[in-house]
C-alpha positions in Angstrom: 23.0 5.6 24.8 21.2 7.5 22.1 23.3 5.8 19.5 22.4 2.4 21.0 18.7 3.2 20.8 19.0 4.3 17.2 20.9 1.2 16.3 18.3 -1.1 17.9 15.5 0.7 16.2 17.1 0.4 12.8 17.8 -3.2 13.4 14.2 -3.9 14.4 13.0 -2.2 11.2 15.3 -4.3 9.1 14.3 -7.5 10.7 10.6 -6.9 10.5 10.5 -5.6 6.9 10.5 -7.7 3.7 13.1 -7.2 1.0 11.7 -7.1 -2.4 13.3 -8.7 -5.4 11.4 -7.3 -8.3 11.6 -8.1 -12.0 9.3 -8.3 -15.1 7.9 -11.1 -17.2 6.7 -10.8 -20.8 3.8 -13.0 -21.7 4.7 -14.5 -25.1 1.0 -14.9 -26.0 0.3 -11.2 -26.3 3.5 -9.3 -25.4 2.0 -8.0 -22.2 4.6 -7.1 -19.6 3.9 -8.0 -15.9 5.8 -6.8 -12.8 6.9 -9.7 -10.6 8.1 -9.9 -7.1 9.9 -12.6 -5.0 8.4 -13.0 -1.6 10.2 -15.5 0.5 11.0 -18.5 -1.7 8.1 -17.8 -4.1 8.0 -15.5 -7.2 4.6 -14.0 -7.9 3.0 -11.7 -10.5 2.8 -8.3 -8.8 -0.3 -7.4 -10.8 -3.4 -9.2 -11.9 -3.4 -11.3 -15.0 -4.9 -9.5 -18.0 -4.9 -12.1 -20.7 -7.9 -11.9 -22.9 -10.2 -15.0 -23.3 -13.4 -15.6 -25.2 -15.7 -15.0 -22.2 -18.9 -13.3 -23.4 -19.2 -11.0 -20.4 -15.6 -9.6 -20.7 -16.6 -6.4 -22.4 -18.5 -5.3 -19.3 -15.3 -5.1 -17.4 -13.1 -3.5 -20.0 -13.2 -0.1 -18.4 -11.5 -1.5 -15.3 -8.9 -3.7 -17.0 -6.1 -1.2 -17.2 -6.0 -1.1 -13.4 -7.4 -4.4 -12.2 -6.6 -6.8 -15.0 -9.2 -9.4 -16.1 -11.6 -11.5 -14.1 -12.0 -15.2 -14.9 -14.5 -18.0 -14.2 -13.2 -21.3 -12.5 -12.8 -23.2 -15.8 -10.6 -20.5 -17.3 -8.6 -20.0 -14.1 -7.1 -23.5 -14.1 -5.5 -23.0 -17.5 -4.9 -19.3 -18.2 -1.5 -18.6 -16.6 1.3 -18.5 -19.1 3.9 -21.3 -19.6 6.4 -21.4 -16.6 3.7 -20.0 -14.3 0.5 -21.6 -12.7 -2.5 -20.8 -10.6 -1.4 -21.1 -7.0 -2.8 -23.8 -4.7 -4.1 -23.3 -1.1 -0.7 -24.6 0.1 1.1 -22.0 -2.0 -1.2 -19.2 -0.8 -0.7 -20.3 2.8 3.1 -20.2 2.3 2.8 -16.6 1.2 0.4 -15.7 4.0 2.4 -17.4 6.7 5.6 -15.7 5.5 3.8 -12.4 6.0 2.8 -13.2 9.6 -0.4 -15.3 9.2 -4.0 -14.7 8.0 -4.9 -12.3 10.8 -2.3 -9.6 9.7 -1.0 -10.5 6.2 -3.8 -8.5 4.5 -2.4 -5.0 5.0 1.1 -6.2 3.9 -0.4 -7.5 0.7 -2.7 -4.6 -0.2 -1.6 -1.9 -2.5 -1.2 1.6 -1.0 -3.1 2.8 -4.1 -6.1 4.9 -3.3 -8.3 2.2 -4.9 -8.9 0.6 -1.4 -11.8 2.4 0.3 -10.0 2.1 3.7 -12.3 4.7 5.4 -12.4 3.0 8.7 -8.9 2.9 10.2 -10.3 1.4 13.4 -11.0 -1.8 11.4 -7.3 -2.5 11.0 -4.0 -1.2 9.6 -3.8 1.0 6.6 -2.3 -0.9 3.6 1.5 -0.8 3.5 2.2 -3.3 0.6 5.5 -4.0 2.3 5.4 -7.4 0.6 5.3 -5.9 -2.9 2.3 -8.1 -3.7 0.3 -5.0 -4.6 -3.2 -6.4 -4.2 -5.9 -4.2 -5.8 -9.7 -4.4 -5.1 -10.9 -5.5 -8.5 -14.2 -6.9 -7.1 -16.0 -9.8 -8.7 -18.9 -10.7 -11.0 -21.4 -13.1 -9.4 -23.7 -14.3 -12.1 -22.9 -13.0 -15.5 -24.6 -10.3 -17.6 -27.4 -9.2 -15.3 -25.5 -8.9 -12.0 -22.7 -6.6 -13.2 -19.4 -6.4 -11.5 -19.6 -5.9 -7.7 -17.4 -4.8 -4.8 -14.8 -2.9 -6.9 -12.8 -0.8 -4.4 -13.9 -3.1 -1.5 -12.6 -6.6 -2.2 -9.8 -8.5 -3.9 -10.6 -12.1 -4.8 -8.1 -14.5 -6.3 -8.6 -18.0 -7.5 -6.8 -20.9 -5.9 -6.3 -24.2 -7.8 -7.4 -26.3 -4.8 -10.8 -27.8 -4.6 -12.9 -26.9 -1.6 -13.2 -29.9 0.8 -16.8 -29.3 1.7 -18.4 -28.2 -1.7 -17.8 -30.6 -4.5 -16.3 -29.1 -7.7 -15.8 -25.7 -6.3 -12.3 -24.1 -6.3 -11.2 -22.1 -3.3 -10.5 -18.4 -3.4 -8.3 -16.0 -1.4 -10.1 -12.9 -0.3 -9.0 -9.5 1.1 -11.6 -6.9 2.0 -12.1 -3.5 3.4 -12.6 -3.4 7.1 -16.0 -2.9 8.7 -16.7 -1.1 12.0 -20.2 -0.7 13.5 -20.8 1.0 16.8 -17.1 1.2 17.6 -16.8 -2.6 17.2 -14.7 -4.3 14.5 -17.1 -6.5 12.5 -14.5 -7.4 9.8 -10.8 -6.7 10.1 -9.2 -5.2 7.1 -5.9 -6.9 8.1 -7.3 -10.5 7.5 -6.8 -12.8 4.5 -9.2 -15.6 4.1 -9.1 -18.8 2.0 -12.7 -19.8 1.4 -14.9 -21.5 -1.2 -15.3 -19.8 -4.5 -18.2 -20.2 -6.9 -17.4 -21.8 -10.3 -19.4 -19.2 -12.3 -18.1 -16.2 -10.5 -15.5 -14.0 -12.3 -12.4 -13.4 -10.0 -8.9 -12.1 -10.3 -5.8 -14.2 -10.9 -2.3 -14.0 -9.6 0.1 -16.5 -11.2 3.1 -17.9 -9.2 6.3 -19.2 -10.9 6.9 -22.9 -11.4 9.7 -24.3 -9.3 
């Protein structure tokens, strides 16, 4: 009987986990080597893009780049992934999120287990497991250039989508993961959730490239 219970437990763990097929990609433009991971049928960068552009505010984020990669405005985002890779659309992001169980729970499976996430409120959701291998880090964002600085580092990960928002003209969408918030014992914002929402064209956000089919 004990052997049967152990077998069923191991089988459950196998069926509910995600095998990771990892590799690397060298960007021919600058020689930078990126970790990659195959999740379902898609192959993703397993770290944020760190290709240098001519953005005038880039120097302000330099001290964070070794960990979080670069941040990019909307115009840059559409064309900065290397050849053979591209900025993912809403559909491609949704394929990833759905493969990981849907937008209500995919967040903790995508987040890095690195201490960068300020997951102080365990009641707001599940501690990050990164079982997908996506390794999302909270690189924050810049909201309005030089005078706003870079915000929400350690709290949010924001990734550009190539899809235009249907409600706001000329604004690309973004994918957002955030730290959970609990007030008075009530979950205000679940740390497990992943949201696809409108970005702002002049905000600086992170980029994950997905491999061309």
